[in-house]
N, C-alpha and C positions, 0 to 999 in steps of 0.2 A: 199466614202464620199467626196472626193476631187471635183468631178463635181458639187455636190450640193453647196459646199462652193464657188466655182468659179462662179456659176450662181448667188448666193446671193450677192456676192461682185460686180459683173458687174451690177446687178440690182440696188444696192444701189448707185453706181456711176452714173448710168443714171438718177436715181430719184432725188438725192440730190446734185450732183456736176456739172452736165452738164447744161449749161445755154442756149444752142442753141435751137431754136424752128423751126425745119424743118416743112414745110407745109404738108408733106405727112404722117407724123407719130407723135404721141405724145410720147415723150421719157419718160415722167413720168409714163404713163400707162404701157409702155413696161418694165420699170424698176421694177414696182410693180409686174407685171406678172413674171418676171425673179426671183425676190426675193421669191415669193410664190413657184415657181417651184423648186428653190434651197432648200427651207425649206422642201418640200415634199421629195426630193432626200435624204436630210440629215436624215429625219425621217425613210425612207425606209432602208437606210444603217444601222442605229442604230437597227432597228427591225431585220434585217438580221444577226446581230452579235450575237444574242441569238440563237446559234445553239442547236437544240435538238438532242440528240442521244439516241437511244433505243437499248438495247442489250437483246437478248432472249437466254436463255440456257435451254436445255431439259435434264432432268435426268430420268433415268429409275431405278426404285426401283427393287431390286433383289427378287427372289423367296425364299422359305424356306431354300434351301441348299446353298444359296449364288450365284446361277447361275441365269442369266438373262433369264426370260421366257416371251414371248409376251402374254401368257395367264394370268399368275399370276402377271406379273409386271405391275406397274402403272406409267405412265409418268407424270412428274410434269413440268410445264412450268412457269418460272419466267421472268417477263418483268421488266426491270429497266429503268426508264426514268430520264434524267437529262438535265440540261441546262448549256452550257459553256458560261460564261459571260466574255467578254474581257475587 
């Protein structure tokens, strides 16, 4: 997230604080472009902080005598999904 904030701050400085007008580049337009790029980076960083984790466990049900049998046993698969929010 730090690169996005840095770009946004540099863009704001170029747009609102710098009064120089070089002939080869428009600093206000460059500042707006940097602020937009910084906002996109901040948005992508926030989106990436919602980590999704999935865990799958497989259980075999036992046969009539309590022994596991591939013929009589039935596998059950549970998938648990969750999001970590920072």
